[in-house]
Steps between C-alpha positions, in 0.01 A plus 500: 500500500443820322183698496323713252243778547133481414400642167174509315474262207670632182246649257688317219390149624352288223165388644467215260844370590423547864180290470700238326748489785228471750348203299844339506532557872158334565600208275811456712307513824242255362777248448537457881282273689547728799751764617641694793559866419766681700290806566686801650218748427700681240395582149618190326405235758163654553420487130623138478297394801186657354566337163566164659176526698310583182645196328536246767256616766561338838772286353717818527635585841657848546748490795657808662817472708507672840834601645683807644642583153148573336304813616164471646363719227574236242311241693206726523499548129519131452191453726311778310564337159421147640159615636409710205579221244387210723841342483577184691763651726734406786789652694809298598785598727847497341821480694765674289602699811620178650737431212851631562556546117202729477582710815855553373349690205719386208431614157296190434297561810176449291607154414496400868169664554332330200663166590327521840164603330514222239604246765176580688287507188649175364402335839156632463480381132605146600269494806192596313568362158528821297629476143730804483638811687471825297659841550449843358816565317426666166669558167678822619679304773708300268797732469477635860728373790269270689690222690152380624438371151773241555313370797183488297679289233635265754154428638333475156288807554316610191457860384185524279514875461847480358418193288212696349730785418318753725693811600439713811317777298275233337422343841407834635273568201321147545484559873334834461245352254427217746437753788806383709589777752863412455518615135687823582671395816864589514728206461647370814760280645539356857618726772842338505570664164534832684814374685838517324649158403732380768323683780317245719121467464336526843143522608579825665615657176200363315260645748673839476477504123135399504407759757688769306338419182164477651540854646599642159209324323269653757620838383372421158819390319440215270835357402714477817823322591684543841842369440674395831853603556558451874417829671401646168169456313536603134153586359426438137182635341369512149656792302153656459459507874829651585395867483232444761757322721722803487229744611582667835187376675585142405827484684338460844277226360801315358674546835213317658550224236865477610386464867253222401792326327698532822820643340711801592525666158302522185597605150289551195661355194491776240514253216173359613389141469681285251533127453782296659633798691668270751637258235 
């Protein structure tokens, strides 16, 4: 699964067209008797969950998966949004780490992760009589390499943001207008995306990645990836943040981040953060 950095909504957005798309989205949501929203706490799923609550009320249930592959920070954001917008919200445990096909970390790893998620959500849908399962895929995702979309199709998951033609920039603009704290959050993917394909996904690696990224975020960096290469942690930062990372006084702090990640060596990727750098 590839990732993209946060960006403010483009000034060229046509506000009338944007309102039309939001009306289209709400019409799509109104067509469901009830719905489960796969709610990671990211920009897209947070906006979708808030819109679903506005249209369906308590007939919309936002569900956040808990597992070793998702950082605690994302769960905290999901809770913040749920409380601020009075979402009906639950956590469920997912067991992708119990799946050999997931741990082996093939190029379609995301398929196995989403297969696990949608298996759990489908069981919840059947148990409680929900009408549909919705995800936060948007119109910009259509041309990206996202094997998780195949799992969504297999389980009949609907993508209302995509169906309404909403792009990431438009979702950010609408989120900002709605007061969602996620509107300018950097895009994110699960922690396993920091491990090169073919290298086994383990809970130890995931903990190391999360601890390393948390240490860098605590230093004030905003867009951070710690790519795990065995004894080496390769740090990617937003290009705009690279000069600060190269300051002499920052080296000791980044060394502490390396220690938090539990690796022997750390390298700062001079190309900075870019999408799909492990593809």
